[in-house]
N, C-alpha and C positions, 0 to 999 in steps of 0.2 A: 576510475578505475581502468581506464584505457590510457592506450598513448606510451605504452611501455615497450622497449627494445626499440626497433627502427621501426615501428610503425606511426603514423601520423598520429596527433591527437585529436578525439573530435569534438568538435565544437559543441557545445553545453547544449543546445539543443537536439543534436543528434545522440547526446548518453542520454537526454530525457525520452526521445523516441525509442531509443531501443529498450529503454527500463520500461515503460510505459506498454512498449508491445510483449515482452514477456511477461509482467504483471497479469494481463489481460489474459494471454493464453494458459496461464499458472492457475490463476484465478476460476474460470471456465471449468478447466478440467476438473476442481474439487471443490466447486461449490456446494453441493450436495453436503458436505463435511461443515461449512461455515452457518448453514440452516440448522444442523443438527446441534452446532454447538451453542447457535443463540437462542435456541428453545432452551438448552438445559439451564443455560447461565439466567435466564429471566424466570421460572419458576422457584417460586418460594413457599414453603410452606407457615400455616399461622402457630405454628408452635413446633419446639423440634420433637415434640410424641405424640403430634396429630399427622395423621398421613393425608389428609384432605386435599385435594390439589388445589394450588391459589394461582399457576400461571396463568398467564395473560392468554394463552388460547385451551385454557380448561382442561389440561390433560400434563400427567405428573409422569415423566419418564424416567425409567429406574438408571438408563446405559443408554449410551450412543445407540448402542446395534437396535433396543428398546426402540429409542427415538426413530430414529431411518424407520424402522418395521410400523408403528402406527404413524406416520405421517403417511406413508403409502398408502395404507389401510385408507386412511381417512379423505385423504385428499389427490391420491393417486400418485404417478410417477411426477408428476409437475409440481406438486405440492415440495420437491425435495428443489427446486428452483423459483420459489415465488420471491420475487424483487430481483430477480437477477441485471433485469436491464438497469436499473439503479445503480446495482454493486459494481456491475463492472466499468460503467459511467462512473464511479466514484473511484475506481479502482486507477481508470485510465488517468483520469486530472490528479487524482494526487500522485500517484509514481510518475507522471510525467514533472509536478511541479517539484516533487522533494527530485529526483534527479537532477533536475535543472540547475535546483537552485546549489544543490552539494555540488556537483561539477564547478560552478561560479566560485564557492565559497573554498573548495579546495586549489584551485586554480590561481584563484588571489593568495592563497595561503601559499602558493609553491612560489610564487612569482616574487613573492617578499623578502623570501630568501637568496642573503648572498650564495651562499651554495645548497642546491638543490635538493632536499632528500624528501623521503617520506614522511607526513606528519607523525609524532606520537599517539598512543593511544589516548591519552587524555584531550587532546586536540579533534583526531579522528572523530570522538565521541562527540565533543564540541560541534564541529563542524556537520554532523549530522541531526546534532539536534536543531540547528539554527535552522539548516534545511528542511523537518520535519514539522516547524513551528510555522514557517511563512506557508508551507503546503496546507496546513490543518484549518488554517485562518480561513484560507480560499475556497476548499473543498469539501466541510464538515457537515453544510446542508446536507448532500446528497448520501454522507454516511448517515444521518441522522434520518430521512426518508427511506432508504434503504432496510434499516433495523426496526422501522414500525411495520413496512411490508413484510418483514420474514418473519413478524407474529403477530400478522393478524387473523383471526378466528376465521375460521373454512367459510361461513357465511357474510365473510366482511371484509372478500380481498378487493382491494382496490389498485388504480394503476399507479405510476409514479406521480404525474401530476395531481390527482385528486388525493393520492395522500397527502402532496405538499398543502395543499388548500387546507387540507381538515388540520394540520398543524398550524396554519397560517392563521384561520378560523378560529383555536383555540385559546383558552384564557393567556398562554405565552403570547401570541401574536408572531410577528416575524422574527424577534429574538427565540422563538422556538425551534426554528432550523438550525440555530446555533447553541440548541442544550448539549450539553457534555463537554463546549469546548474547553473550560479549566483542565478537566480531568483528561482529553486531549493532547492538551497542551504536554499536561505532566508526562503523558503518553510517547511524548516523541524522543523519549529513552528509549523505545522497543527498539524503532527504525535504527535510531544512532547507535543503540548496543548492537542490534544485528551488522550493519554495514561498518561499524567500525570494525567487531570482532572476524569481520569475512575479510575486511582490508588488511588488517593486522596478520591475519592467517595465512593468507595469501603473501603476504611478502615475508611473511617465516618459513612457508614451505617451497612457496615456489618464486623466490626475487628476481632471477633474470629468465620469465617465462614472458612471453607477450602474448599470450594469449593460453588459456586453459583448458584440457580436454572434458567434454561433456560433463563426466563423472567425477572430475575434481572439482569442478564448481559447482554440481549440486551437494557433496560431500561440506564440501566450505560452508555453501549456505544453508544447508540442516542442520549443521552444528551449531552457525550463531546463530538462527534461529530459534533453536531450541532453549540455548540459554537466556534470548532475549524475553520471550514468554513465561519460562518459570518465573525470572526476577519479575514481571510486571503482571502476572496473571492477578491479581486482588483488583490493579486498575482497571483491567479490562473488562472484568465483570461488574465493577461499580458503573462503567461507561455505559455498557450493555443496559445496566436498571437504568440508569438517565435518560437512554434516547427512547426504551419500549414506552408500551404501556405502562401506568402504576398496577400491581397486581391488585386484584380484586377487594381483599383486606382490605386499604387504603381507601377503599370507596372512591377511587378517581383521584385523590390526591397526588399530584405528581412530588418526582422527588426533587429538592431544589440544591443541591451538593452531591458530589460523588460519595464526600464522607458519610453525608444520610444513607447513601445506597450501602453503602458497609457496614455501619451502624445497624441500619435495619435487618442486613443479610445474618450477621454475626448474633443480634437476638434472638432472631427465631431459628437459625440451623445450627449456630457455632461457627469459629471461627477457618474450620477445615471447609465453609463451603465457600468460601472467598476463592476456592480454585476450584470448585464447580465446572465442569466442561474444558476440564485441562486437556486429558487424556484427548480430546477432535480438535481441538486447539493448537496444541502442539503437532498433531500431525498432520491438521491441514498446514501450519506453519511451517513445519520442515518437510512438506509436499511443496507448497505453494513458494517457499524461498529458494529450495534446492533448480526448482523448474524454473524459477526467475531468474535466477542468476546464470544457471545451462543455458537459457534461452537469450537473455542478454548480450551474453560472450559472443554466442553464436551471430546476434543481432548487429554489436560492434565491428566483429571482423566484416560482416555484409556491406555497412554501410561506409565504412573504412574503403573497402573497396572501388562501391560507390561514387564515393567523395573524390577517391584517386581519381577516377577514370574523366568524371566531370572537370576537376582541374586540369588533366592533358587535356580533354575537348576544349576547354575554354584558352586551357594556352595555345594550341592549337590553331583556334581559330584567330584569336590577336595578331598569331606569327604571320598568318595568312592574311588578314589585315594591314600589318606591318609591310610585307613585301609585296601587298598591291598599291599602297600610298609610295611605297620608293619608285616602284615600276612608272606610276603615272608623274611622281617628281622627275624622274629622269627623261618622260618622254616630253615632256613640259619645257625642261629647262633649256635643251637647243635654242624652241624657239624664242624665248626671252631674251637667250646670248644674243642672235639674230637681231 
């Protein structure tokens, strides 16, 4: 996503650092929306005609606004930031790994072409999927812990490490930290669609631009994320259900697969419930993706400038060392000739 025009390309870790920085700033800004959408997605009614709440926090929210209002009333403003430390840790690791492997995969693809040209849509999505799968395998434990923290009842709030220990000491053991891995691997199509669409839109609308204006990056990022979210929302809901505590109606029996979660939701609430929490999910996704890509573009420019300065500094020092060595050689040479 960089290295266009006359600008030297960033190394993979430079792209990864820029992406992780943008992701942390964007997610920290809209974190309360993440809490709201998670709370909405884990609540399940016992029957389609029964209004008795069965959410993991024993509260049934009627809308995003209602959820935010009641969370503040019950838990204070800090309730909107439950699990933020673990969430930002997960965001940092996931996005660093994603952008690193995406840059590596894309660079390898471009270098394999006789005539370098941007990858097609299918290849762009494939590169994104590979990068997303690798990132998920290594970072999903933090995501599982964060989801548990976000859905903990008011009187049972625990820190990152304590929540992790609780998961490890449960019936699932250590594998419990990878709950929802299959769903997460399927969901790599979300960032694949997002970044693939972003890259294609950028190549389509701004083919000759080395860097985009902030508002241009925001619009492309928001549009690509909205499309990816709508297409993958049922899987997102199922993944949250897998990683959170099971509804009280299941008497502590955890879900075993995302298909089981989806079947349970459809049975108790109907097929449209697979899209519950869509409004805050899209709002959060649009804001995060827009801010992320806008920030990432700025960070890439900053890193390119820094790297160019460091390269110039290195070259200057090497030249000075070479000149000094040449001067010493000239001083010693007459002595040797004598």
